[in-house]
LOLUM-188903 format. One record per atom (N, C-alpha, C): z, y, x. Coordinates in steps of 0.2 Angstrom, whole numbers, plus 5000, padded with zeros to 4 digits. Atoms other than C-alpha are relative to their C-alpha. Example, Ala and Ser with C-alpha at 12.3 -4.5 7.8 and 13.67 -1.06 7.14 Angstrom:
! residues 2
500049945004
503949785062
500050065004
499949944996
503649955068
500350054996
***
This chain:
! residues 75
500049945004
500050005000
500050065004
500149944996
499550175007
500450054997
499649945003
500750325005
499850065005
500249954996
500350495012
500650054999
499549955000
501650635017
499850065004
500249944997
501550805023
500650025005
499449994995
502550845039
499950085003
500149944997
502951015046
499750005007
500449994993
502051075062
500449975006
499650034995
503551035073
500149935000
499950075001
503850865067
499349965002
500750034998
501950825068
499950005008
500150004993
501950885086
500449955004
499550044997
503450785091
499749934999
500350075001
502650625083
499449995004
500650004996
500950665092
500249985007
499850014993
501850675108
500349935002
499750074999
502850515106
499549955000
500550055000
501350425101
499650005006
500550004994
500250485115
500449985007
499650024994
501650455128
500249935000
499850075000
502050275123
499449954998
500550045001
500350215118
500049964993
499950025007
500950175100
499750054995
500349955005
500250245084
500550044996
499549965004
501050375074
500249964994
499950045006
500950255059
500649955002
499550054997
502050135070
500750034999
499449975000
503350265072
500350024993
499849985007
503350325054
500349944997
499750065003
503650145049
500749985002
499350014997
505050125061
500550044997
499649955003
505850285055
500249984993
499950025007
505750225037
500449945000
499750075000
506250045040
500850015002
499350004997
507850095050
500450064996
499749955004
508250245039
500149994993
500050015008
508050185021
500749974998
499350035002
509750085021
500550065000
499649955000
510650245026
499950054993
500249965006
509750345012
500249964994
499850045006
510050204999
500850015000
499350005000
511950205004
500250074998
499849935001
512050395003
499950024992
500249985006
511150424987
500349964994
499750045005
511850274977
500750015000
499249985000
513650314983
500150064996
499949935003
513350494977
500049994992
500150015007
512850434960
500749974997
499450035002
514450324959
500550055000
499549954999
515550464965
499950054994
500149965006
514850574951
500249974994
499750035006
515250444938
500749995000
499350004999
516950424945
500350074998
499749935001
517250614944
499950024992
500049995007
516650614926
500449954995
499650055004
517750464921
499649954997
500550055003
516250354918
500049935004
500050054995
516650234932
500849985001
499350024999
518250124933
500250005007
499750004994
519350144948
500649965001
499550055000
520550014954
500450025007
499649994993
521950034968
499949935003
500050064996
522049914982
500549954997
499550055002
523649844975
499849974993
500250035006
522849814958
499549945002
500550054998
521449714966
500349945003
499650064997
522649614977
500349964994
499650035006
523649574961
499549964996
500650045004
522049524951
499849945004
500250054996
521549414965
500549955002
499450044998
523249334967
500250005007
499850004993
523449394985
500750025002
499349984999
525149464983
500050065005
499949944995
525849594995
500049985007
***
């Protein structure tokens, strides 16, 4: 699947420099950046959604003591 993005001039130049000095393609580095960064992005944005639900009282919150008790782990 092809996807296109617009990069600002500075980022484009940095990507060009990296590609030309390493012999790899710009597409290679863009894939690497996305593959290594998507997990952080998912963690951040999905956690932000949960936090918003907690703040609105729409998400259940449990203390560590409650969880231990529920699991029968005691103190």
